C-alpha positions in Angstrom: 81.2 70.7 128.0 81.3 74.3 126.4 82.9 76.4 123.6 86.4 77.7 124.1 86.1 81.1 126.0 88.8 81.8 123.7 87.0 81.7 120.7 85.5 84.0 118.0 82.4 83.8 116.1 81.6 85.5 113.4 78.6 85.3 110.7 79.4 84.0 106.8 77.6 86.0 104.6 78.7 83.5 101.5 76.9 80.6 103.3 73.5 81.7 104.7 72.5 79.4 107.7 76.9 79.0 108.7 79.2 80.6 111.3 83.0 80.8 111.7 84.6 79.8 114.7 87.7 81.0 115.5 90.3 79.8 118.1 92.0 82.6 119.1 94.9 80.1 120.7 95.2 78.2 118.4 94.4 79.9 115.2 92.4 77.5 113.7 89.1 78.6 111.7 86.1 76.3 111.0 82.8 76.9 109.2 80.1 75.3 111.1 76.3 75.3 110.4 73.7 76.9 113.0 72.2 74.0 113.9 75.3 72.2 114.9 76.2 75.8 117.1 72.6 75.2 118.8 73.7 71.9 119.7 77.2 72.7 120.6 75.8 75.1 122.9 73.3 72.6 124.4 76.1 70.3 124.7 74.7 67.3 122.8 77.0 67.6 120.0 78.0 63.7 119.0 81.3 62.3 119.7 83.0 63.1 116.0 82.4 66.4 115.8 83.2 67.1 119.5 86.4 65.8 118.9 86.9 67.7 115.6 86.4 70.7 117.7 88.1 69.1 120.5 91.7 69.1 118.2 90.4 72.6 116.9 90.8 74.0 120.6 87.6 75.3 119.9 85.8 72.8 122.5 87.0 72.4 126.2 85.7 69.9 128.6 86.5 71.3 132.0 86.3 75.6 131.5 87.8 75.9 134.7 90.9 73.7 133.3 90.9 75.8 130.0 91.1 79.0 132.2 94.2 77.5 134.6 96.1 75.6 131.4 96.3 79.6 129.9 97.5 80.9 133.1 100.0 78.9 133.2 101.0 78.5 129.9 103.5 81.0 129.4 105.2 79.4 132.4 104.7 76.2 130.7 106.3 77.6 127.5 109.6 78.7 129.6 109.9 75.5 131.1 110.1 73.8 127.9 112.2 75.9 125.6 115.1 74.7 124.3 116.3 77.7 122.6 117.9 80.4 123.5 117.0 84.0 121.6 119.0 86.9 121.5 119.0 90.3 119.8 122.7 91.7 119.4 123.8 95.4 119.0 126.8 95.2 117.4 127.3 99.3 116.4 124.9 102.4 116.6 126.6 103.8 113.5 124.5 103.6 110.1 125.2 104.5 106.5 121.6 106.2 106.3 119.9 109.2 107.8 116.5 108.5 108.7 114.5 111.5 109.8 112.1 108.9 111.9 115.1 106.8 113.5 114.3 105.5 116.3 117.3 105.2 117.7 118.5 108.7 117.2 119.0 110.3 120.4 121.8 107.7 121.4 123.3 106.1 118.0 126.7 107.3 116.9 129.7 105.8 116.6 129.6 103.3 119.3 130.4 99.8 118.5 130.7 96.3 120.9 133.9 95.9 121.3 136.4 92.6 121.5 136.3 92.1 125.3 132.5 92.8 125.3 132.2 90.2 122.2 134.1 87.7 124.2 132.2 88.4 127.1 128.8 87.7 125.0 130.5 84.5 123.7 131.7 83.4 127.1 128.1 84.2 128.9 126.3 82.2 125.5 128.5 79.0 126.1 128.4 78.9 129.6 124.8 80.0 129.9 123.1 78.3 127.4 124.7 75.9 125.3 126.6 73.7 128.0 122.8 73.6 129.4 122.2 71.6 126.3 119.8 75.1 124.9 120.1 76.1 120.6 120.8 79.3 120.0 119.7 81.8 117.4 121.3 85.3 117.4 119.9 88.4 115.8 122.4 90.9 114.7 121.1 94.6 115.0 122.3 98.4 115.2 122.5 101.0 113.7 124.0 98.7 110.8 125.2 95.4 111.4 126.9 94.5 108.7 129.1 98.0 108.9 130.7 95.4 112.0 130.8 92.1 110.2 134.9 91.5 111.7 132.7 91.8 115.5 129.7 89.9 113.8 132.0 86.4 112.7 133.9 87.1 116.0 130.6 86.2 118.1 129.5 83.8 115.3 132.3 81.9 114.6 133.0 80.6 118.5 129.5 79.9 119.5 129.3 77.9 115.8 131.7 76.1 116.9 131.1 75.5 120.3 127.2 74.1 119.8 128.3 71.7 116.8 130.5 70.5 119.9 127.9 69.8 122.2 125.3 68.5 119.5 123.2 71.8 119.8 122.3 74.3 116.5 123.4 77.4 116.3 122.0 80.2 113.6 121.7 83.6 113.3 120.2 86.3 111.7 120.4 89.9 111.0 118.2 93.8 110.7 119.7 95.6 108.6 118.7 98.3 106.0 120.3 96.0 103.2 122.8 98.4 101.5 125.2 96.7 102.1 123.7 93.4 101.8 125.4 92.2 98.9 125.9 88.6 97.2 128.9 88.3 98.3 128.8 89.5 101.7 126.0 87.1 102.1 128.0 84.2 100.6 131.0 84.8 103.1 128.4 85.0 106.0 126.1 81.9 105.4 129.0 79.5 107.3 128.7 81.2 110.2 125.2 80.4 110.5 123.2 83.5 109.0 119.9 82.2 107.7 117.2 85.1 107.4 117.4 89.1 107.0 114.9 91.4 108.2 115.3 94.3 105.7 113.0 97.9 105.3 111.5 99.8 102.1 109.3 102.3 103.0 107.0 102.6 100.0 108.5 103.1 96.1 111.3 104.9 95.2 110.1 108.6 96.0 109.0 107.6 99.4 111.5 105.7 100.6 114.6 107.8 99.7 112.9 110.6 101.6 112.2 108.4 104.3 115.8 106.7 104.4 118.5 108.2 102.2 122.0 107.7 102.4 124.2 110.2 105.1 125.4 111.6 101.7 122.2 112.0 100.9 121.5 110.7 97.7 118.4 107.7 97.9 118.9 103.9 98.8 115.8 102.1 97.4 117.5 100.7 94.0 120.8 100.1 96.0 118.3 98.2 98.1 116.3 96.1 95.5 119.2 95.2 93.7 120.5 93.7 96.4 117.4 91.6 97.4 117.6 90.5 93.7 121.3 89.2 94.2 120.8 87.4 97.0 117.0 86.1 98.0 117.7 82.9 96.5 120.9 82.3 99.3 118.5 83.5 102.1 115.1 84.2 103.7 114.8 87.7 103.1 111.9 89.1 105.6 110.7 92.2 103.8 109.3 95.3 106.0 108.5 98.9 105.8 107.4 101.9 108.3 104.6 103.9 107.1 102.6 107.0 107.9 99.3 108.0 108.1 99.7 109.9 104.6 101.7 107.4 102.9 100.3 104.0 103.7 98.4 103.8 100.5 101.7 104.3 98.2 103.1 100.9 99.7 101.8 98.2 97.5 103.8 100.1 95.1 106.9 99.2 96.9 105.7 95.2 96.4 105.0 95.8 92.7 108.7 97.7 92.1 110.1 93.8 93.9 108.1 92.0 91.4 109.2 94.0 88.5 112.9 93.2 89.7 111.9 89.7 88.9 112.2 88.8 92.7 109.4 86.3 93.6 107.1 86.7 96.3 107.2 82.7 97.4 110.9 82.8 98.0 110.5 85.9 100.0 109.5 85.3 104.0 106.7 87.2 105.6 106.1 91.4 104.7 105.2 93.1 107.7 104.7 96.9 107.6 104.5 98.9 110.7 103.7 102.5 111.3 106.3 105.2 112.5 106.3 104.9 116.1 108.1 107.7 118.9 111.8 107.4 119.0 113.1 105.6 122.0 113.8 107.3 124.9 110.7 109.9 124.9 111.8 111.7 122.3 108.6 111.8 120.1 109.1 112.3 116.2 106.0 114.9 115.5 103.7 114.7 113.5 103.4 111.0 112.3 104.2 108.9 115.6 101.7 106.2 115.9 101.3 105.5 119.6 98.4 103.9 119.8 97.5 100.3 118.3 93.4 101.0 118.5 93.4 104.1 116.4 90.8 103.9 113.3 93.2 105.3 110.9 96.2 102.2 111.4 93.5 99.9 112.1 92.6 101.1 108.5 96.0 101.3 107.1 97.2 97.6 108.3 93.8 96.0 106.6 94.6 97.9 103.7 98.1 96.6 103.6 97.5 93.2 104.2 95.0 92.6 102.0 97.2 94.2 98.9 100.5 92.4 100.5 98.8 88.7 99.4 97.0 89.9 96.7 100.3 90.5 95.0 101.2 87.4 96.0 103.6 87.8 99.5 102.8 86.2 102.6 101.9 87.9 105.6 102.4 87.2 109.4 99.5 85.1 111.0 97.7 86.2 114.1 99.7 83.7 116.8 100.3 84.2 120.5 101.5 87.1 121.3 103.9 86.7 124.6 105.7 89.6 124.9 109.4 89.6 124.8 109.8 90.0 128.3 107.8 87.2 129.9 110.1 84.7 127.9 113.1 83.6 129.8 115.0 82.7 127.4 115.3 86.2 125.1 117.6 88.3 125.5 118.5 92.0 124.0 122.4 92.6 124.6 123.5 96.2 124.0 126.8 97.0 122.5 128.5 98.2 125.6 127.0 94.7 127.6 123.9 95.4 129.1 121.2 93.7 129.0 117.4 94.1 128.4 115.0 92.2 127.7 112.6 94.6 124.7 114.8 96.5 122.1 113.0 99.9 121.9 113.7 99.9 126.2 117.0 100.5 125.2 116.4 104.2 125.2 116.1 103.7 128.6 118.6 103.1 130.9 116.9 102.2 134.0 115.0 99.4 132.3 118.5 97.4 132.1 118.3 94.0 133.8 121.8 93.8 134.2 125.1 93.5 132.2 127.1 90.8 130.4 130.2 91.2 133.6 127.6 90.9 136.3 125.1 88.9 135.3 120.8 89.2 135.1 119.3 90.8 138.0 115.6 90.0 139.4 113.3 92.1 136.7 109.8 90.6 137.8 109.2 94.1 139.5 110.7 96.4 137.6 109.2 95.1 134.7 105.9 94.0 135.7 105.8 90.1 134.9 102.3 88.2 134.4 100.5 91.9 134.7 98.0 89.7 132.4 97.3 87.3 135.4 93.8 89.0 136.2 90.0 87.7 136.0 89.6 90.4 133.4 92.1 89.4 131.1 92.0 85.7 131.5 88.5 85.9 131.0 89.3 87.7 127.8 88.5 85.7 124.1 91.7 87.5 122.7 94.1 86.7 125.7 95.9 84.0 123.5 97.2 86.9 121.1 97.8 89.8 123.8 98.7 88.6 127.1 98.8 92.2 128.3 100.2 93.4 124.9 104.0 95.7 124.6 105.4 97.0 127.8 106.9 99.6 125.5 103.4 100.7 124.4 102.4 101.4 127.9 105.4 103.4 128.6 104.5 106.0 125.7 101.2 106.1 126.8 100.9 106.1 130.3 105.1 107.2 131.1 105.4 103.5 133.0 105.3 99.8 132.1 103.0 99.2 134.3 99.2 97.9 133.9 97.9 96.3 131.0 98.0 97.2 127.2 94.7 96.3 126.3 94.6 95.4 122.0 90.7 94.5 122.5 89.3 97.6 120.9 92.0 96.6 117.8 91.5 93.1 117.4 87.2 93.6 118.0 87.9 96.0 114.3 90.2 93.8 112.8 90.8 90.5 113.8 87.2 89.3 111.9 88.4 90.8 108.5 92.2 89.2 109.1 90.6 85.7 109.1 88.4 86.3 106.1 91.7 87.1 104.2 93.2 84.0 105.8 90.3 81.3 105.3 91.1 80.5 101.7 94.3 78.7 102.9 93.2 77.7 106.8 89.6 76.9 106.7 87.7 74.0 107.6 83.8 72.3 107.7 82.2 69.7 110.1 
């Protein structure tokens, strides 16, 4: 009856003679003495200690069964899912002119038509609500608040259908927040709006350079003022896009939010990310980041996470990292009714998996499902956090989405620090 294979062990410099055990599957962390660890390895733990480690998914009774259960975990998650989640692209128009725009080469005045919106509503009613599933839509763009009327045409009927069926409907926005005024939010609350993901690229000078209005004027002050007026109504999830040259400036943006009187306890997790190559293969030269294991990027992520926590903001915790391509009830709906499994893949029409009009095609081979079901991955302690990594990153690195995007180097270099950052909130001792 050994310790779990999906576990990492770290020394505990604060308590000599102790070690930290971290479950990559459950996210639990426990401090144990080296003596207890030695007893565990010998298989002679007493029942209370063994039960405690089993509850934390650090101890398994049958290693072969543990591996088999991990191999079937995504299938089990899909079979038990009672929620349908879709990213819906309302428009590719935008009022900002970000030089690194991910959708630059295919954006423009393209918007979802009334007919496509009706097809979407009919599809979700028929395939999801009438089958008893809850529905969560994430409205996306371009700038989705430039298409509020279309948003309402979709959210209103689905909210009503869910009410009649006894299921739940909610929606969120991925928005630049320049149009996110209090009247707008109050208008959308009855349509199920519950959260908003926004972007602030560092302090004012940096942000205004990276995210100016189409007119060339800076957008920082408009966004901060809007956040201050609406964060008591809905959950705001702040984020920002950094480069190798400017990530050290980003904590100053958090200071600006504090100075504006915004309470970090009322915000959702802050999640910074590097600027990536543009979708469709048109890379942004100079500041683009492709490989998550680059030393500077690991350093940047750990620095920003620590500075965010230090200021009282929350951050995302390590969690089960299944690519949305593997999740049956997750979908991306393009403005033209085309269907994808991941937003970045919209840059490659060959990765469309169907349309609202014609339905969904079989994409198991084209999207390389279950790529992680191999001996190396199933024996890796990091599998629950990775599950084969990101198909999009593989496309950028190799030109295809075949193969595993291994995150071992990145996690080897960063997970111990992340566990220690979170230890004060999550630790147990036996």
